[in-house]
C-alpha positions in Angstrom: 10.5 -26.8 33.0 7.5 -25.4 34.8 3.9 -26.7 34.5 0.8 -25.1 35.8 -2.8 -25.6 35.3 -5.4 -22.7 35.1 -9.0 -22.1 33.8 -8.9 -19.4 31.2 -12.1 -17.5 30.3 -13.3 -17.5 26.6 -13.9 -13.9 25.8 -14.8 -14.0 22.2 -16.0 -16.4 19.5 -15.7 -14.3 16.3 -16.1 -15.8 12.7 -12.6 -14.4 12.0 -9.8 -13.4 14.2 -7.1 -11.3 12.7 -3.7 -11.4 14.7 -1.6 -8.4 14.3 -2.8 -4.8 13.3 0.0 -3.8 10.8 -0.6 -3.1 7.1 -1.7 -6.6 6.4 -3.9 -6.8 9.5 -5.7 -3.7 8.8 -6.4 -5.0 5.2 -7.5 -8.3 6.5 -9.7 -7.1 9.2 -11.5 -4.5 7.0 -12.1 -6.9 4.3 -13.3 -9.7 6.3 -15.7 -7.4 8.3 -17.1 -5.8 5.1 -17.6 -9.4 3.8 -20.1 -9.9 6.5 -17.9 -11.9 9.0 -17.9 -11.0 12.6 -14.3 -9.9 12.9 -12.0 -9.2 15.8 -8.5 -7.7 15.5 -5.8 -8.1 18.3 -2.7 -5.8 18.3 0.0 -5.8 21.0 0.5 -2.0 20.7 -2.1 0.7 21.4 -2.5 1.6 17.7 -2.7 -0.1 14.3 -0.4 0.7 11.4 2.9 -1.4 11.7 5.6 -0.1 9.8 4.0 3.2 9.4 3.3 3.8 13.1 5.4 1.4 15.2 8.5 1.6 13.0 8.0 5.4 11.7 7.7 5.1 8.0 6.0 6.8 5.2 6.6 4.4 2.1 3.7 2.5 0.4 6.5 0.2 -1.2 5.2 -2.2 -3.8 2.3 0.2 -4.6 3.3 1.1 -8.0 5.1 -0.1 -11.2 8.3 1.7 -11.3 8.6 2.1 -15.0 5.3 4.2 -15.4 4.2 5.1 -11.8 0.9 3.1 -12.4 -0.5 1.6 -9.4 -0.5 -2.2 -8.9 -2.2 -2.5 -5.4 -5.5 -0.7 -5.0 -8.5 -1.3 -2.8 -7.7 -0.4 0.9 -4.5 1.1 -0.1 -6.4 3.8 -2.1 -8.8 4.3 0.8 -6.0 4.8 3.3 -4.4 7.4 1.0 -7.8 9.2 0.6 -8.4 9.2 4.3 -4.9 10.9 5.0 -5.7 13.6 2.4 -3.0 12.3 0.0 -5.3 11.9 -2.9 -8.9 12.8 -3.5 -11.7 10.1 -3.3 -12.0 8.2 -6.6 -8.7 9.4 -8.0 -6.5 6.4 -7.1 -6.3 4.4 -10.2 -6.2 7.6 -12.5 -3.0 9.1 -10.9 0.7 8.2 -11.4 2.9 7.9 -8.3 6.4 8.0 -7.2 7.7 4.7 -6.0 7.8 6.0 -2.4 9.0 9.0 -0.4 12.6 8.2 -0.9 14.4 11.5 -2.1 16.0 9.8 -5.0 12.7 9.0 -6.6 11.1 12.4 -5.7 13.9 14.1 -7.6 13.8 11.7 -10.6 9.9 12.0 -11.0 8.8 15.4 -9.6 5.5 15.3 -11.6 4.3 12.1 -9.7 2.3 12.0 -6.6 4.2 10.9 -3.5 2.2 8.2 -1.7 3.4 9.1 1.8 1.8 9.7 5.2 2.5 10.8 8.6 2.4 8.2 11.5 -0.4 10.2 13.5 -2.6 10.7 10.4 -2.2 7.0 9.6 -3.3 6.1 13.3 -6.4 8.1 13.0 -7.2 6.8 9.5 -6.6 3.2 10.8 -8.9 3.6 13.7 -11.7 5.2 11.4 -11.6 2.5 8.8 -11.5 -0.4 11.2 -14.5 1.0 13.3 -16.4 2.0 10.3 -16.1 -1.6 9.0 -17.5 -3.0 12.3 -14.1 -4.6 13.5 -13.9 -5.4 17.2 -10.5 -4.1 18.2 -8.4 -5.3 21.1 -5.4 -3.1 21.6 -2.5 -3.8 24.1 -3.3 -7.5 23.5 -0.4 -9.8 22.8 -0.9 -13.3 21.2 0.7 -15.8 23.7 -0.1 -19.3 22.6 -2.1 -21.3 20.2 -4.1 -24.6 20.8 -4.7 -26.6 17.6 -6.4 -29.8 17.2 -7.1 -32.1 14.2 -5.6 -29.7 11.7 -7.4 -26.6 13.0 -6.6 -23.6 15.2 -9.0 -24.2 18.0 -8.1 -21.4 20.5 -5.7 -18.4 20.5 -4.7 -17.3 23.9 -4.1 -13.6 24.5 -2.5 -11.6 27.2 -3.6 -8.3 28.2 -4.8 -6.2 31.2 -7.5 -8.8 31.8 -5.0 -11.4 32.2 -4.7 -14.5 30.0 -7.9 -14.8 28.0 -9.1 -17.3 25.2 -10.6 -16.5 21.9 -12.1 -19.2 19.7 -12.7 -18.2 16.2 -13.8 -20.0 13.2 -11.0 -18.9 10.9 -7.8 -17.0 12.0 -5.5 -14.6 9.8 -2.0 -14.5 10.9 -0.7 -11.0 10.3 1.9 -11.0 13.1 4.8 -10.7 10.6 6.7 -13.3 12.4 4.2 -16.1 11.7 3.5 -16.7 15.5 0.1 -18.3 14.9 1.2 -20.7 12.1 4.4 -21.8 14.1 2.8 -22.2 17.5 -0.1 -23.9 15.9 2.2 -26.6 14.4 2.2 -25.4 10.7 5.7 -25.9 8.9 7.7 -22.8 8.7 11.2 -21.8 7.4 13.8 -19.2 8.4 16.7 -17.9 6.4 20.2 -18.1 7.5 21.3 -15.2 7.8 18.2 -13.1 8.1 18.2 -9.6 6.8 19.0 -7.3 9.7 16.5 -5.3 11.8 16.4 -1.4 11.9 15.2 1.3 14.3 14.1 4.4 12.3 14.4 7.9 13.9 13.2 11.3 13.0 15.0 14.7 12.9 13.0 17.9 13.2 14.0 21.3 11.5 15.9 19.8 8.6 15.4 20.3 4.8 15.5 17.2 2.9 17.4 16.9 -0.4 19.2 14.2 -2.3 22.5 16.2 -1.9 22.0 16.1 1.9 21.6 12.3 1.6 25.0 12.0 -0.3 26.8 14.1 2.3 25.1 12.2 5.2 26.3 8.8 3.6 29.9 10.3 3.5 29.9 11.3 7.0 28.9 7.7 8.1 31.4 6.1 5.7 34.2 8.3 7.3 33.1 7.7 10.8 32.9 3.9 10.3 36.5 4.0 9.0 37.6 5.8 12.1 35.9 3.1 14.2 33.2 5.5 15.5 30.2 3.4 14.2 29.6 -0.1 13.4 27.0 -1.6 10.9 24.7 0.8 9.2 22.6 0.9 6.0 22.2 3.7 3.4 21.3 6.1 4.9 17.8 6.3 3.3 16.1 9.5 4.5 12.6 10.6 3.7 10.2 13.2 4.9 6.8 13.5 6.3 6.3 17.2 6.0 9.3 18.6 3.9 10.4 20.2 7.3 11.7 17.0 9.0 13.5 13.8 7.8 13.3 10.3 9.2 16.3 8.0 8.6 16.3 4.4 7.8 20.0 3.8 8.7 20.6 1.7 11.8 21.2 -2.1 11.3 21.2 -4.9 13.8 21.8 -8.6 12.5 19.3 -10.7 14.6 16.1 -12.7 14.8 12.9 -10.8 15.9 11.5 -14.1 17.1 14.4 -14.2 19.8 13.5 -11.8 22.6 17.2 -11.2 23.3 17.9 -10.3 19.9 14.9 -7.9 19.6 15.9 -6.2 22.9 19.5 -5.8 21.6 18.3 -4.3 18.4 16.2 -1.7 20.3 19.1 -0.7 22.6 21.8 -0.7 19.8 19.5 1.1 17.5 18.9 4.0 19.7 22.6 4.2 20.5 23.5 4.2 16.8 20.7 6.6 15.8 22.1 9.2 18.4 25.6 8.7 17.1 24.7 9.3 13.7 22.8 12.3 14.5 25.5 13.8 16.6 28.1 13.1 13.9 25.7 15.0 11.2 25.2 17.8 13.6 28.9 18.4 14.1 29.8 18.1 10.4 27.0 19.4 8.3 25.6 22.9 8.5 22.0 21.8 7.6 21.9 20.2 11.0 22.7 23.6 12.9 19.1 24.0 14.2 17.9 20.4 14.0 17.1 18.3 16.9 16.5 14.6 17.6 12.6 14.4 17.6 12.0 10.7 18.0 13.0 7.1 17.3 10.4 4.5 16.4 8.3 2.8 19.1 9.9 -0.4 18.1 12.6 -1.9 15.9 11.4 -3.4 12.7 12.2 -6.7 11.1 12.5 -7.4 7.5 12.1 -11.2 7.7 11.9 -14.0 10.2 9.6 -17.0 10.0 7.9 -17.8 6.6 5.2 -20.3 6.3 5.5 -23.3 3.9 2.2 -22.9 2.0 0.5 -24.7 -0.8 2.8 -22.7 -3.1 6.2 -21.2 -2.4 6.7 -17.9 -4.3 10.4 -18.0 -5.7 13.1 -15.4 -6.8 12.4 -16.4 -10.5 8.6 -15.9 -10.1 9.5 -12.3 -9.0 12.2 -11.6 -11.4 10.5 -12.8 -14.4 7.0 -11.3 -13.6 5.2 -14.6 -13.7 1.5 -14.8 -13.9 -0.7 -17.4 -12.0 -4.4 -18.5 -12.3 -5.0 -17.8 -8.5 -3.5 -14.3 -8.3 -5.0 -12.2 -5.5 -2.6 -9.3 -5.3 0.4 -8.1 -7.4 3.9 -7.4 -6.3 6.2 -4.9 -7.8 8.9 -3.9 -5.3 12.6 -4.5 -6.2 14.5 -7.4 -4.9 15.6 -5.5 -1.8 17.7 -7.8 0.4 19.5 -5.8 3.0 23.0 -7.5 3.7 23.7 -8.5 7.5 27.4 -7.6 7.4 27.8 -4.8 4.9 27.3 -1.2 5.4 26.2 1.6 3.0 24.1 1.1 0.0 23.3 -2.4 -1.5 22.3 -3.5 -5.0 18.4 -3.7 -5.4 17.6 -5.4 -8.8 14.5 -4.0 -10.5 11.4 -6.4 -11.0 8.4 -6.2 -13.1 4.9 -6.5 -11.6 4.3 -10.2 -10.7 1.5 -12.3 -9.3 1.3 -13.5 -5.7 -0.8 -16.7 -5.6 -3.7 -17.3 -3.1 -1.9 -20.5 -2.3 1.0 -18.7 -0.7 -1.4 -17.5 1.9 -2.4 -21.1 2.9 -0.2 -22.8 5.4 0.0 -26.5 5.1 -1.5 -28.8 7.8 -3.8 -26.1 9.3 -7.2 -25.8 7.5 -8.7 -22.8 9.2 -5.7 -20.5 9.1 -4.6 -17.9 6.5 -1.6 -15.7 6.5 -0.8 -12.3 5.0 2.3 -10.1 5.0 6.1 -11.0 5.3 5.1 -14.5 6.8 3.6 -15.7 3.7 5.0 -18.7 1.8 8.0 -17.4 -0.3 11.6 -18.2 -0.5 13.9 -15.7 1.3 14.9 -14.2 -2.1 11.3 -13.7 -3.3 10.6 -12.3 0.2 13.0 -9.5 -0.3 10.4 -8.0 -2.8 7.0 -9.2 -1.5 7.5 -8.4 2.3 6.8 -4.7 1.9 3.9 -2.4 2.9 1.5 -2.0 0.1 1.8 -5.6 -1.1 1.2 -6.7 2.6 -2.0 -4.7 2.8 -3.1 -6.2 -0.6 -2.4 -9.7 0.7 -4.3 -8.9 3.9 -7.3 -7.7 1.8 -7.2 -10.9 -0.1 -7.0 -13.0 3.0 -9.8 -11.2 4.8 -12.0 -11.4 1.7 -11.4 -15.2 1.4 -12.1 -15.8 5.1 -15.5 -14.0 4.7 -16.3 -16.1 1.8 -15.3 -19.2 3.8 -17.6 -18.1 6.6 -20.3 -17.4 4.4 -20.2 -20.7 2.7 -19.4 -22.7 5.7 -16.3 -23.8 4.2 -12.5 -23.8 4.9 -10.3 -21.3 3.2 -9.0 -24.0 0.7 -12.5 -24.8 -0.5 -13.6 -21.4 -1.6 -14.1 -20.5 -5.3 -11.0 -18.6 -6.5 -13.0 -16.9 -9.4 -15.4 -15.7 -6.8 -12.6 -14.5 -4.5 -11.0 -12.7 -7.4 -14.4 -11.0 -8.4 -14.7 -9.7 -4.9 -11.3 -8.4 -4.7 -11.6 -6.6 -8.0 -15.1 -5.2 -7.0 -13.4 -3.7 -3.9 -10.8 -2.0 -6.0 -8.2 -4.6 -6.1 -5.8 -4.8 -9.1 -5.3 -8.2 -10.4 -3.8 -7.4 -13.9 -0.5 -5.8 -14.5 -0.4 -2.5 -16.1 1.1 -2.1 -19.6 4.8 -1.2 -19.5 4.7 1.0 -22.6 8.1 2.3 -23.7 9.1 4.0 -20.5 12.6 2.7 -19.2 13.4 1.8 -15.8 15.1 4.8 -14.0 18.2 4.6 -12.0 17.2 4.9 -8.4 20.7 6.1 -7.5 21.1 3.7 -4.8 
């Protein structure tokens, strides 16, 4: 053990501090600032966007009811699609959308809008929406520790080029994905055993996407694994940003993103496996003749790690049965997509109807001035297989930010706010709190 003492400057005292600038963090910071709270966002990378920018992805998973293509998460999700030019302003609730940019869904429903984006467009749109909302942004700033006293987060310590600095907010929103603030602040957390594997996405240029290509890419990987040339992999799941490139969700590393050694290994193994896959495809598939390896994601992504134990724990039955709750603040609709840590290829992903995510799942026990949003919210590992995804996380963030602003405005703690008032504000900002009618449309076979 090593102990040292140091005086640390307090550099900010915001009403609301949002830790983590992924999808949940953007939703939380924008909503809190628009609600009148002095809001600061800290993010360890030099840009916001999480899955879309740090991992390289395009899928607003959880955005729609798969049966009809009707959106189930609105608000800031609609705004981001507008800012990236995917839809026109005001169109959001009127359109029908593909589940994501996965090629199987695109071919099943060519008439639906594809709610996808490009990482660079998303970075720009995130910068714009945060700055226009009045959020104070600190990029290249890593949350390092938490000081909590008497059931409240008192100080969040952040490391950046100014050194180790202290921020003392009234309310904190943990959007770190790993539940760092909650865990380091002393709130109860859980972690599944085993966890879903981590992945490093990679992007191939000058490649024409198609579902047939996906099948043949999968066959190449299956044969290569049988020959001992590649280890664990998933899918592969290809999607496109432009129609002239393909990014692959295919590498798998079973590990824990809260363990620095595991995360390092996931990055190194992910890059090795990505290049192995690319070289196998280039050697065997004619479509890869002119293709080149464009980039891998800036970071490997985690599907699950810590989950808080909140006032309510969302369950697998809640998700599978589409249960309703009086304190709903966002709807979920993604399939129960639990990636196996020891099996390669495609896995079974059961369909779910839209379901309610209660406000209580954003409230960690024991810490009164802390909210969480994203994949570290209060859910069982089974339920998190659905609720962890991008659009759902952004909706959770918008709810948490709206709640934090209400608490600041009323000089209350997040548990003390009026739920009906919170729901009214979410709805007024374009959020969707009522599941769309299913009609007679059958659930399509996603050909996974």
